[in-house]
N, C-alpha and C positions, 0 to 999 in steps of 0.2 A: 722531194720525196725523202722520207727518212730512211735510215739503213734498215730497220725492221720491215718497213713497207716494201723496199726493194727485194729483201730476202724472201718475202712471201708472195711476190708478184708472179702470176702465172703467165709467161710469154709464149707458152706452147700453142701450137695450132688448135683450132676449135675441137677437132675430134679427139686429140690427146687430152685436152682439158676435160671433156665429158667423160672420158675413160677414167681419169683421175677421180672425178666426182663419184662414179660408180664404185670404184675401189674404196673410197672413203666411207660411202654408205654401208658397204659390206663390212668394213672394219668396225664401224659403229654398232652394227647389228651383232657382230661377234662379241664386242665388248659388253653389250647389254646382257649377253648370256652368262657372263662371268659373275659368280656369286658376289653379293655385296660384302663389304668389309665386316667381318664377324669377330666378336670378342668372346672368347671361350676360356673357361678354367676348369678345375676339377675339385670335387668335394674332398676336403681334408679330414673332416670329422663330423660326427652327428651327436649332439647332446640333447636328449629329450626330443623336442620337436624342432630344434634349431639346427641348421645345416651350416657348417663353416666351409667356405670356398676360397681357395687361393688362386692367385694369378691374375685376377681381374678387378681387384679392389679399387685401383686408381681410376678405372673407367666407370665406376658405378657411383650411385648416390642413394640416400635414404628414399625409399618408395619406388626405386627402379625395379622393373619386372625382369625376370629371367626364366629360362626353361631348364629343367633337369631331365636328362636323357638316360633312362635306365638301360637302354639297349634292347636288342631283340625286337619283338613285335609290340612291346609295351609303348604306349603313346607318351610323348613328353609331358612333364608335370610342371605346371606354372607355379612360380614362387615369387617372393618379394623381398627386397633387401630391407632389413630392419635394424642393422647396426654393423659396427666394425670392431675388430679386435686385433691384438698383436701389433700395436703401433700403426694401425691402419693398413696392414698388409693382408689381412684376412677379413672378408665380409661375412656377415651372418644373415641368413635368409630363413624365412618360414614358407612352407608350401601351402597351396590352396587345396591340397588333397592328401591322402595317406601316403606315407613314404615307402610303400611296398616296392621292393626291387631297387631301392636307392641305397648306395653304400659308398665307402671311400673309393675314390677314383672315378666316380660317375661324372660325366661331362656336364658342365653348366654353361649355358650360353645366354648372354644379355639379349633381351628383346629390343629390336631397333627402336630408337626414339621416334615418337610420332605415330606408332602403330598401337599405342595403348589407349584405353578409354572406351566409352559407350557411344555408339552412333545412333542416338535416339531419333525416332521419327513417329509420325502419327500411326504407323503400322504397329506400334507397340501397344496401342489401346486394345483392351480386351485380352491381353496376353498375361501369362504367368511365367516368370523368368527367374533364373538364379542371378546372383549379384554380378556375374560375368556376362550377362545377356543371353545365356543359353536357355532354350525352352524347357519348361517343366510340365507343359500341358500336352505333350505328345504331338504338337504341330511343328511345321518347319520353322526355322529361325525367321524372325520378322525382318522385313526389308530395312536396311540401315539408312540412316540419314546422312547428309553430306558432311557433317561436322562431328568429330569425336570429342567426347567430354571425359577427361580423366576424373573419376568420381571424387577424388580428394582435393582436386585443384580448384574447385569452385570457391568463390569469395562473395560475401554479401555486398550490396551497393554501399558506396561511401556514406557514413552516417549523415553528413550534411546534405546529401542529395537524395536520400531515401524518401520515398513518398510516405505520407502519413497513413494510418490505418483507415480502412474503408468503412462503409456502413455496417450496422449490426447484422449478424448472420443468424438465420434460423437454423438451429441444429436439429429440430424435431424432437427434442427430449425436454419435457416440461421443467424438470429439476434444474437443467443447465440454462435453458432460455430465460428463466425468471431469476435465478440466484447466482449464476456465473455467466452472464450474458457475454457472448463472444462477438468480436468484430472481424471483418474481412482482413486477413493478413496477420491475425493475432496468433500467438503461440501459447497453448494451454496444456498443462500437465494433468494426467489422470493418475492419481496415486492410490495404490491399493496393494494389499498382500495377496498371496495366491488364493484362488478360489472364491474371490469376492465379486466377480462379474465384470472384470475389465474387458475380456474378449466380447462378451455379450453387448456391453455398452458400445464398444468400437463398431460392432456389426450394426447397431441401431444408427450410429452416426454415419457410417459408410453409405447406408441406404437412404437416409433422410436429409442429410445436409445439402443445401443448395450450392452446387459448384459446377464448373465446366469439365474438370478432370479430377479423378481421385487416384492417388498413388498410395498403395498400401505396402508397408515394409514389415514383414514378419521376420523378426530377428531371434533366432534360437527357439523357434516354436516347435511344439510336438508335431511330428510328421503326419500323424493320422488326422490332425485337425484341419489340414489345408483344404481337402476336398469338402469337408463339412462346412467350413467357412465359406467357400466359394459357392457351393450348391444350395445350402440352407439359409445362409445369412446374407450373402451378397446378391445372389441370384443372377440370371442372365442379363437383366437390364442394368444392374449395378456393375457387373463385370464389363459390359460393353463400353462404359466410360472410364474404366479403371486400368491401371497397370499394377500388377502384383509382383513384388520382388520378395523372394523367400529364401531363407537359409535356415534349415532345421537345426535342432539342438545337437545333432550328432555331426554337424559340419565342423571343419577345422576353424580355429578362432579367426584366421584371416578372412575366411568366407563370411563368417557372422558379422565381423566388423564391416566388411565391404557391402553387406546388404543395406546398412543404414546410409552409407555414402552413395551407393548406386541409386537408391530411392530418392535421395535429395537431388542428385544430378538429373534424374528423370523429371522431377518436379520443376527444377530450374528451367529445363528445356521448354516445357509448356508455359510456365509463367513468363518467361522472356518473350514468348510469342503473343503475350497479351491476355492469357487465359487465367481464370481463377482456379487454383489447384488446391484441393484438400489433401494434405499429407497426413496419413495415419501411421504411426510407428509403434510397434509393439515388440520389444520394449527397449527403452533407453538403458535400463539396468543390464539387460543381457548384452547390449552393445558395450557397456562399460566393463562387463566381465570378460568379454573377448579382448578388449584393450588391455586388461590386467594380465591375461595369459600371454599376450604378445610382448608386453613390457617386461614381464618376469623372464620369459624365454630369451629376450635380448640382453638380459643382465641388469635391468633397471631395478634399483632397490625398492622393496615394499615400504609403504608409508602408512597412511590411514587405513586401518583394517585390511591390510594386505594390498591395497590399491597403490600402484606407483604414482608419483606426482604427474607423470605424463597423461594419465587418464583425465585429471581435472583440467588440464590444458586443452585436451581434445574435445571435451564436451561443448564448450562455447563455440569452438570452430565448426562443429556440426550444427548446433541449434541456431546460431546467429544467421545461418544462411536462409532460414525460413523467414517469411514476412513479406511486406510490400517490396516491389522492385524500385528502380530509380524513378525519379520524377519524370512524367511524360509517358511512362509505360503503365497501362491499366492492370497489368498482370500482378498476381500476388499469390503467396503460398501461405495458406492457413494451416498451421501445424498443430496436431493433437498427438501428444506423446505420452505413452503409458510408462509409469515408473513402478517397478515391483519392489515394494518395501519389505525388506527381510525381517521376519518375526514381528510384523506389525509395528516396527520401529520407524516412525516417520521422520526421525532425526538422524537416520543412518547416513553415511557420507554422500552417496550418490543422490539420494532424495533431497538432501540439504543443498547440494550444489545445483541440481537442476531447478529446484524451487527458486533459487536466486537468479537464474538466467531467464526463465520463462515469464510470460505476462499474466500469469494466474495459475491457480491449481484447484483441482477438484479431488476431494478425498472420498474414497469409498470405504465404508466401515463394515466390518464383519458382523458386528452386533445388530446393525440395522437389517442386514440380509437375513440374519437368524430370526428376526421378528417377522420375516415374510414380505418386507417392502423392497421392491426392485424397480429401478436400479438403486443400489444401496448408497446413494449420495448423501454425505453428511453436509447439509447446507450450512451449518454453523461453522464448519472448518474449511469451507470452500469459498474462494473469492476469485473475481476477475478484476485485474487492475484497470481495465478499460471501462468498467461500468459507469463511472461518473459522466463519461462522454457519450453514452449511447442510450441512456434511459431518460424518459421524461420525468419531471418532478413527481407526478402522480405515481408512475411506475416505481420510482425509487422509494417513495414513502410506503407503498404497498409491500415491497420486498422487505424493507426494514421492519415494518410492523409484523410480518410473518416470522422474521428471524427472532424478534423479541418474544413473541408468543412461544416459539419452539424452545428458546433458551430458558424462559421461565418455567415451562413445563418440565424440561430436563432437570432444572435445579430442584424442583419440588417432587420429582418422580418418586423418590424413596418415601417421603412423608405421605404422599397420596396412596402408594402401594400398601403401606403399613396401616392406613386408616388414621394417621395422626393429624391429618388436616381436616378441619371442620368447614364444610361449605358455608360460604357467606362471610368468612373471616377476612378475606381480601378479594375485592372485585377483580383485580388483575389476574389473580390465580384462578378464580372462577372462570374468567374468560379463557384463560389458557387451557383449562380442563375441557372446556366446551369446544374450542376451535382447533386445538392441536391435532385431534384425530382427523378432522376434516382436511387440514393441511397435509397430513400424512397420506390421506386418500388421494389428494391432488397429485402428490409426488409419485405415487405408485403408478407405474406404466409398464405393461408387458412388452416383450420384444416385438410382437406382431401387432401392437396397438398403436394406431396413428394418433398423434396429439392434435391439438387445435391447429388450424391453418395459420401459422405465423406467430411471432412473438407477442403481438398485441392481443391476439386471441387467447394466448396462454395467460397473460396478465388479467384478462377479463375473467377467465375461469378461476384464477386465484382470488380475484375480488369477490366472486360468488362464494367461494369457500370461506373467506373472512367475514362475509355478511351472514354466515350461518346456514347457507344453503349448500347442498351437495354439489360439487363441481360437475358440470355436464359431461366432461370427457373422462372422468375418473372411473376406474373399475370398481 
């Protein structure tokens, strides 16, 4: 027997040994009541929305959560570490709420590691939540799942082991099904300026796209639109299969940024369980604007149009997480992301960066909407990079013929309008004048109008339009 074993051997009578065990259990219970090790510091300065905290920088890291305690009856305020200053002796944090009651000397405590993240479960279906998982629908908090998911910690499957895109997906919108056909697990961008019908198109997609679960991320949206979207557009049946994550335009930038990551984490939970998830995010631009506010507050220098370089590194970190899961898992995240192009400039930095990351883009044009055709999809400027793998040769030829007719009609529009073109001068132009209005009628689809049942039926309706007959489902 070794010396340590002899030192801890209990040679006392049985009754004394049992008494020792009772005292040990009592001591363990008392120890359990002692508060866990706590790391706390104090606020040294506040500059704009950034809070400088001293005393705990060496215990923290970027992205670590902490709580600010204003004192009195005010509840603690959650914050996040976004940078360090003063040779690493002072950390900089941004809060998830207004800094009312916060000032120099306010206590700041690090949140224990492992207690962060969203505990997603099936009980989240049918719920409207904020990015921290708190209810916005007036109901009790949903039952948590067994695993917490830090929203920013998710990573896509390794490229070499990621499954390929699935079969083509019926979106229920004729203009997209025929001219920007989407596949299961694809990431598609909807590019438009304000007031051109992005939200209406999203509502159509949320109600009609075939999926197991829909996750809607409303990033920086107008607060009054939430109930209208839920009650008028999504409806009870659509909400029952959905999780809605919302951060309105008046929310702090951290909360707006977190809405996008939280929605992605929720989508990953259901996709990894083998379900097909439709992720609708409105909008990536407001997510980027929140990142810009955070980066500037942390001292990052502005670069392209005021956006710090970190914004363009963060965009692929978010968007690449959508798509098929690893091989062997049938789950997938089909992502439809809206991009708000400022001033109708489709080459502005965020639109340009997102277009290069996604698997296709749909352009909504204000001039088309002004002519009264909705959704205002410009099929000549829209494309899906997966079309060659999901259309039959006949369908591909049909779509290409329709595009050529619309392009020729657009080129000749001024001459036709001025009366400078003489009918019979060019058979191709004559055909475009005859068929372009029929194609436009085919593309016109009201929000409450159901399209043909399936993509094949949509192409059949397009073939009727190109044959010179009015499409059966067009208004």
